[in-house]
C-alpha positions in Angstrom: 0.4 -0.5 0.4 1.3 3.4 -1.4 2.1 6.6 1.4 0.1 8.7 0.2 -3.2 5.5 0.8 -3.2 4.8 3.5 -2.7 9.0 4.9 -5.9 9.0 3.0 -7.0 5.8 5.5 -6.2 7.6 9.0 -8.0 10.6 8.0 -11.2 8.7 7.0 -11.1 6.7 9.8 -9.9 9.2 12.6 -12.6 11.1 11.5 -14.7 7.9 12.0 -13.9 8.1 15.1 -14.1 11.5 15.7 -18.4 11.3 15.0 -19.0 8.6 16.8 -16.5 9.9 20.4 -18.4 13.2 19.5 -22.4 11.5 19.4 -21.5 9.1 22.3 -21.9 12.1 24.8 -25.8 13.7 23.9 -28.1 11.0 24.4 -31.1 13.1 25.9 -32.8 15.3 23.9 -32.5 19.2 25.4 -34.5 19.6 28.6 -36.6 22.3 28.8 -36.0 23.7 33.1 -39.3 25.4 33.5 -41.5 21.4 32.3 -38.6 20.0 34.5 -40.1 22.3 37.3 -43.4 20.4 36.8 -42.8 17.5 36.7 -40.5 17.5 39.3 -43.9 17.6 41.3 -46.5 15.7 39.1 -47.2 11.8 40.2 -47.0 10.8 36.1 -43.1 9.4 36.1 -44.3 7.1 38.3 -47.2 4.3 38.9 -47.2 4.5 42.5 -48.6 8.5 43.3 -45.0 10.1 44.1 -43.1 12.5 42.8 -39.7 13.8 43.1 -40.8 16.4 45.7 -42.0 13.6 47.9 -38.2 12.9 49.2 -36.6 16.3 47.5 -39.5 17.7 49.8 -37.6 21.3 49.0 -38.0 21.1 45.2 -34.0 19.6 44.7 -31.3 22.2 46.8 -31.7 20.3 50.5 -29.7 16.7 51.7 -30.8 14.3 49.0 -30.4 17.3 46.5 -28.4 16.9 43.0 -27.6 20.8 42.4 -23.2 20.5 41.3 -23.1 16.8 41.1 -21.7 16.2 37.7 -23.0 13.0 36.3 -25.8 12.6 37.7 -28.3 11.1 35.0 -28.9 8.0 35.6 -29.5 9.3 39.7 -32.7 11.0 37.9 -32.9 7.4 36.2 -33.2 5.3 39.6 -35.5 7.6 41.0 -38.0 7.1 38.4 -37.6 3.4 38.8 -36.7 2.7 42.1 -38.7 5.4 44.5 -41.6 5.8 41.4 -41.9 2.4 40.2 -41.8 4.4 36.4 -40.2 3.7 33.6 -36.8 5.4 33.8 -36.7 5.4 29.8 -38.2 8.6 29.6 -35.9 10.6 27.9 -37.6 13.9 28.2 -38.1 13.6 31.3 -34.8 12.6 32.5 -33.3 15.6 30.3 -36.6 18.2 31.3 -35.1 17.5 35.1 -31.7 17.3 34.4 -32.4 21.0 32.7 -34.0 22.0 36.0 -32.0 20.1 38.5 -28.8 22.7 36.4 -31.8 25.5 36.8 -30.8 25.7 40.6 -26.9 26.1 41.0 
């Protein structure tokens, strides 16, 4: 294989890897803090009549707060599934809740 062919192939692989890595971090749709604030008190996220506000009674700012934590998307999903007995795959809800919590900083 010629040096020019190797350079082209290497460039192609590098561009492909950059695209794959760039897409990996953007799994959630854009979040809306206002919708997230409404969802925080909404019992429809789960099946047991509870909301996020049931445990996080001061709108997410207290002892069980996620405010200022870096990686908490998984925690939101865990709360929806375990505490609320809901579907943790609600991508828009997770994104909106994340946006709301981030707005509390």
